N, C-alpha and C positions, 0 to 999 in steps of 0.2 A: 514631204521630205523623202528623199531617196535614201533607202537604206542597202550599203553595199554587203553582199553576201560573199564572205571571204572562204577560202578553203578550210575545211574542216580539221580542226586539230584533235577531234576525238579519235582515239585508236581504233583501227578497223577490227572489227570483230569477224573472223573468218570462221566461225563456228557453223556446220551444216545445220538448217532449220529442222530438217528430219531427225538428226541426231539430237537435237535440242528437244525435239517432242517425245521421242520415245526411248532414246538412250541415256541423255542426260536427265531427263525427268523434270526439268524446268516447266515445260508447258504443261505437263498432266496435272500439275497442280492448280492450275487456273482455266484450262480449256475443259469443258463438259466433254465427257466421252463420246457423245454421238456426234460431236463437231469435228472430232480429230481427224476423221478421214478426209475432210477438205484442205488440211494442212499438207504442203508439199515442200520439198527443199527449193530454195531460190536458185540454185546452180548458176552462180554468177558467171562462170565460164562461157555460159551459152551466149552472152552479150558480145555482138561482134563490134569491130571498130566503127561501123556504120550506125550500130545501135547508139554507141557512145556518142557519135556525132548529132544523131536525131536527137538524144536528151539534152545536148547542150543546145541546139536550135531553140528546142521547146522552151527550156529554162531561162534562156535569155529573152525570150518573148515574154514569158509569164513574169519574170523579175521585172522588165520594162512596164507591162501593163499593171502589175501591182503597184508599182512606184506611183502610177498616174491614177488608176481607178480602184486600187484595192483599199478594202476597209481597213480602219485602224488595227494595226496588230498582225496583219497577214504576212508581211515579210519578217517580222520578228518571229512569228510562229514557225515559219520554215527554219529559220537559225536555230531556235531552241530545240527542234527536233532533229536536226542533224541533215537536212536535206540542202545540197548545194549545186550550183550549176554545173560544175565542172565534170562530175560522173555520176553515173547512176547509183543510186544508195544501196547499201546492204540492209535489207529489212531487220536484221538482228540489231542493227545499229539504231534505227527507228524505234524498235520495241524498247530498247536500253533507255532512250531520251524520253519517250511516252510515259514512262513509269514515274516520271517527276510530276507528271499531271494526272496520275490515277488510272492511266490507260495502257494496254498493250497491244502488240502488233503481232500478227502471224502472217505468213506466206501461204497464199493460195494460187489455184491456177485457173483462169476463165471464169465462167459464170458459175456461181452456186446460188441454189434456190432462195428465194427472197426471204423465207422464213428463217433459214440458216443465217443468212446474213444479219438480220434483225436478232437473232438469238446471240450472235457474236457482240452486236452493239449493246445488247442488255447487259451482258456481262463486262462492258467496257473494253472490248477487244476489238482492234481494228483490222479486218481481213484486207491484205493488200495483194492484189494480182501482180506475178511476177512478170508478165509478159509486157514487152513495149511495142506501142504502134510502130507500123513500117514508114518508111520515108514516103511512101504514096499516100499514106493517111495522117501526115504529120500534123495537120491542123485539128483534126477531130477523127476519132474512132468510136463506134457504138459498142465495141468490145472492151471489157474491164481491162484496163492497164495501169502500170505502177505510176504513170503520169497522174492519172485521175485519181487513183486510190490514196497516193502518198501525198502528192503536191496538192491536189485538190481538197483532200478532208483532213489532212493533219493539221494545217496552220491553225484553225480555231479550237481544237481540242485542248489547246492550251488555257482556252477562256471557260472558265467554271460554268457560267450562265448557259453558253451553247452545249457544253457537255451535258449539262443538266437536261437541255431540251433533247438531245440525242437519246439519253436513256429513257427519259419520259415517252418519247415517241415510240421507241422499240417495245416498251411494255404495252403501250395502247395497240400498235398495229399487231402484235402478236395474239391479242385477244379479240381483234376485229374478225368479222366474219368474211371469208374469202369465198370463192366459187371454184368449181371445176374449170369454168371457162377462163379464169385468171391463170391457171397452170397451163392449160393449152396455150394461151396467148405467149406465156412467158417462155415456154419451151420453142416456140416458133420464132421469138426474137433471138433466142440463144443460137438456133440452128442458123438463123440469117448472119448474125454476128460472126460465127465461126466460118460460114462460108466467105464472107467478105475479107476475112483476115487470112484465110488460107491460100496461099499462091497456086495451088493445084485446082482450085475451084474455077468453074467455067462461068461465062457469062449466063449461059441457059441455066445453070444450077441456081444461080443467085435470082435471076428472074423469077424462076418457078416458087421460089421460098418467098420472095416478096409478095407474089400474087396470093400464096397460101396465107401469108401473115394478113394482109388486106381481107381476104375471105373471112379470116377468123374474127378479127376486129368489127367486121360488117355484120357478122351473124351473133355478136353478143347480145343476149336477151335482156341484161340488166347490169347496172355498175353496181358491184359489190361494196362492202364498207372498206375492205382492203384497197379497193381500187381507189376510192376517194381518198384514202389517207396517202396513197402513193402518190396523188397529184399534190398533197400538202407538203410531203417532202421533197417533191420535185421542184415547187416553186420556193422553196425555202432553202434547205440544206444544199440542193444540186444547182438550182438556178436562181438563187435570192440576191436581190439587192438590198442594202441598208443605208439609211441616212434620210435625206429629204428627196422628194420627187423631182426637184430641179437639178440636184447634183447628188444622186446616188452612187454608193460604192459597192463593189463586188465582194461577196463572201462565198458565194455557192461554189461547190467543187467543180460543177460542170462549166462555169463560167472561167474559174481560175485555171482550169486545165486545158481548155480550148480557146487557143489564141484567136481563131476566126470569131468564134462567138463574141468574145470580148470586143474585139474590134466592131462586131455588128450591133452591140447593144445601144450605141449613140441614136440608131434608127427605129428602135423598137419602143412601143407604146409602154409607159410606166403605170403601174396601178398600185394604189395603196394596199397594202396586204390587210386581208380580213379572211373570215373563214369562208367567204364566197369564192376563195381560190380554188377550192376543190371541185367548183363546177366547170373548171377550164382543162379540157384533156390535153395531153402533150404528146408529141411525136418525136421519138428519140433519133429520127433520121434526119431531121431538119432544124434551122435555126428557130427558136422560139419566136412566136407572133407578138407575144406581149410578156413583161416581166413584173414581179411584184416587189414593192419596196416596203421593209420593215423599219420601224423606229429605231430598234435597238435588238439585242438578244433576248430582253426581257418580253418584247412583244411576241416573238416567236411561241414562247409558252404561254402567253395568253390566247392566242389564236388556237394553239393546240387543244388547250382545256375546253374551249367553246366548241371545237370539233367533236371532241370526246363525248360531250353531252349527247350528242346525236345518235350515238352508237347502241346497239342492242345490248351491250354487256351494262348500260346505265338505264336504258329505257324499259327493257323488259316488255311484257305483254304481248299483244297481237302482232305489233311491229316486229318485234325481235323473232318472234317464232316464223313470221313470214320471211324474214331475212335467212333463217335457218334452213325453211323449205326451199327456197331459190338456190341457195348455195350448193345442194347436193353434195355436201361435204361433212365430215365429222365435226359436231360442235357439242358443247355442254350447255343443257337446259336445267336453269336453277329455279326451283320452286321456293314459295314463301316459308316453307318448313325447313328450308336448307338443304333439301335433297337436290343431288346433282345427277343428271342422266345424261350420259355421254354416249354419242352415237349419231348416226345419219337419220335426221327427223324425215320422215315420209309421208304424214298425215296429221292434220291438225283439225279436230271438229271445233264448231263454234256455235254457240246459241243464237237466236235472232237478235239479241242484245250485244253482239259480239264479245260474248264471254267464252273463253277457253274450256272445252268439256271433255276432250278426249286427245291424247298424243300417241304416236305409234312411231317406233324408230325400227330400222333395220340393223341386223347384227353385224359384228359383235357390239355389245352395249355395256357400260360400266356404270354401276351405281356409287356415289360417293357422298362424303360430307365433309365440309371444309377441306376441300381438295385432297382428301384420303379416301381411297377405296374401301367400301363396307366389305366385312368379312363376307365370303361366299356370294358375292355380287359382282365378281369380276366377268371379263369378256368370254371367259370360258364357259361360264354359267349361263349367261344370256347371250350365248354365240349365236341364236337364230333371232335375236331381236327382242324388243321389248316394247309394251304398250300398257297405257293405265288411263282410266277416265279421272277428271278433276272435278272440283266444286261440288261436293257432296251437300246434298239437300238436309238440313237440319234446323231445328228451333234453336238449337245451342248457339248463342252469340259468340262464345269463345272460340278463337281460331283452332282449327281441326288439330294443327301439330301440337297445341297446348293441353290437349284433352289427357285427363287422368283415367284410370281404370274405371272409376266411378261414371265418369261421363259417357266412356264406351258402353258400360254396362246398361245406362240409360236408353241407349239405342240399341239394344239387344245385340251388341258386339262384344260376345263372351268367347273366350278361348275354349274350343272344343265343341262349340254349339253352332248350329246353322244360323246363317245371318242374310238379311236382305238389306241392300243399300241402294238409294235413288240419287242420281246426280243431275245437275241441270242439263237442259238438251234432251231429256228423256231416256238417257242411259240407266240401265238397271243391273245391279250386280247380284248374285246368288251363289251361296257357298258356305263353306264351313270354315271358320276363323281358327288357324292353326297356332299363330304367334304374332307378337309385335315387336317392331324395333325401334329402339329409342337411341338418339344420340345427344347428350348434354341436356338430359331432361326432356328432349323433344321427340314427339313421335313423328317417325318418317316414313316408315313401311308396315303395311298389314299384310300378313300371308295366309292365302286361302287354299283349300283344296276343293276339288269337285266343284270348281267354280265356272258360273256360267255368266257371260256379259253380252248385253244386247243394246241395240240403240233404240230410238223412238219408233223405228218402223220394224222393230223386231228382227232386223239383220244382226247376224252373229258377229261379236267382235272377240269374243273368247270363249273356247270350248273345254269342257272337264278333260277331254281326252289330252288336251295339250300339256297338261302337267300342273304344277303347282303355280299359283298366281300371286305376284307380288304388286300389291297396290301401293301405288305413290301417294303418300299423303301430302295434299296441297290443295290449294283453292285457285292460285294464280302463278303465272311465270313472272319473276322478279328479274331475271337477267339470262341473256344467252351469249355465250363467247366461244371463239374458236379453239378447237383441239378437245382432248379429253381433260377431265378435271385432275385426275392422278396420272401424270404421263408415265413415270416410271413404272407403276403398276400395270397400266394399259399396255405398254411396249409398242406403241403405234409403229407399224412397219414403214420405213422409208424405202421406197422403191425408187428413189431418184439418186441415181449413181452420179457422183462428182464429174463434171465435164471438164476434161484436160483440154488445154488449147492446143490446136493442131502444131506439131513440131515443124520446123523449118528444115528443109533439105538445102544445104549449102551446095550450090554448084561450083564448078571449076572458075567460072566467069566472075561469080560473087567473090570468090577467093581473091581474085586479083584486085577487085575493086577495094575489098577490105584491106589488102596490103597498101593500095594507094592512101587510105585514110591514115594508116599508121605512119607513113612517110612524110605526111604533111609538115609535122611538126620537127622534121629532119632537115629542112629545106635551108641552106645557108650560102648559096652561091647562085650566080645568074645562070651559069651553065647548067647546074643541076635543077634550077628551077624550070629551064627551057625544056630540057629532056622530059620533065615531070609533066608539064603542061600539055606536052605531045601525047602522052599517054592518056591523060584525062579528057582530051578531045575525041578520043576514040570511044569513049563509053557513050551510052544512050542517056541523054538529058541528065548530065552529072551535076547539076546545080549546087547540090550540097557539098560536093568535093571542090567545087571552084570557091564556095563560100568558105570552107574550112582552109583551103589554101590561102586565100586572101586574108583570113584572120591571122594565120600562123606568120605571115610576114609584114603585117600592118605596121610593125615599129621599125621595119627596115624600108625606107622611102623608095630605093631605086628598084628593089624586088617588088615592092607593092605596084609601082608604076607599070612593071614588066607584066604582071598579073593582068592588070586592068586593060592593057594594051591588047592581051590575048584572050579577051572575052568575046570574041566574034561568035563562038558556039550558042552564046546566051541568045542571039538572035534567032536561033533555030529552036528554042524552048517553046513549048506551047504557052499561049498567053497566061494561064494560071500559074505554070512553073516559073515564068518570067517575073510575075508579081511577086510570087513567093521568095525569089531570089533578092529582088529589090527590097523587099520588107526585112528579109534576113540580114540585110546590110546595116539596116537601121538598128536591128537588134544587137548586132555584133559593133556597132558604132565604127563602121569602116566605109 
């Protein structure tokens, strides 16, 4: 059933997004401080008459496609959130309407880091890029734009199960281990996208950046957990289908917002959605070679749960440690005692039986328990790094972290006295026990002075001259996750500056074109139309102008015939533009 989207009767909220953020104080109550730097004013006046025409063209195509191929609730979702075909929406209005469904919306510009984007989602905030794709990229753009972010993502935020899936995914991906290679690839994609959307870019610049991206992808040494999860969200929230394999419907934001991709899906192979989808990489610059079909929104949660079980945060052990080593990023290693060690893991020794015996981190390092930094164990104290042996050899069957003073005394571990400890893998510790640290009744750190630690070959692991040594109490690694345990205390430096989309410089020629778009709705006589069409013919490939003019006079039969008789310039359109023009006529029903 086709649902007609009528003009919004919602009062336009003209308040500036920046004022809303910092002067009005509304956003400060729900946007975390470290994310506010990505928020910008929408600046509605920047949208040209051509931009509005681009919006109308895309939206008419999207409404037509959703009427035919959209999953149940897609058109209603747009209507409920105040997104209509007639004009570009104000993000403050979308924010107002999303509050009815437990979400908020903020205005951003261009790309923001994947982690920041997911943090917004974790707090049920949808970041919407204020930019709009150009007429040259009317079917698809790799850059974030208001069509993709608003029209693509908003409709199903009104569905409680899908909303739950997005929140659960955000929580999961923020704990998954990424790699330094992931960020390098992301920055290359962002730079390429900016170049393609910048009218001042040369073909040579674009080609060089494309080659750089290909080289980065080719040289990626391993697929990180975060990359696997990015595939999951790509084949679901971005390019997902729902229903049956024979008659699937679209719900993914990439499919909804890309008219060309939607028209292409009939030719694409369909696969039943399962956790195996994470083994299919994707290319953001081309049509998808296959798409995955979910039964319903509950199915998305089932698949996410299965994929999550594979992650280091739940698996722990040698697998999790190896993921941290490969990542070359800051992660948190959790021991069975509950001690959390946050830093960049650079070495992990194992016994012949594949049991962990020693961990080494480069600084700065934070020690924490239950996501709270331990007193005097922040990154300023462990600024040079941190290391510790694991798997203390003892006849005591009780877990080391549950030992009492009596248990320690039996092993000659008395405060103020010399001590010797042997660990699996042949590691030995000699020193004087200074103090013990407990949390919630559990022993988590033993501190030594004059400490010497060597491995089975008598290689030096720690020297007394290096200062006080803090032994991590633990036998095994139960979990590893991305980032520090206590983020506020760690104050992780974010050197990723917000990327503002390149500003368009409007030329005198473009101003003339914009004035023509404005005048299309004012045509009411044959003479006036004839003069207007003469001006249009002088433009270079003005297919959208012709379409807007035809739409403006479609109820006036004589004027419509006049426009159709003057469509000679269409013959000079490049084949692709000619097809777009003809497709546009079906969108506008003219």
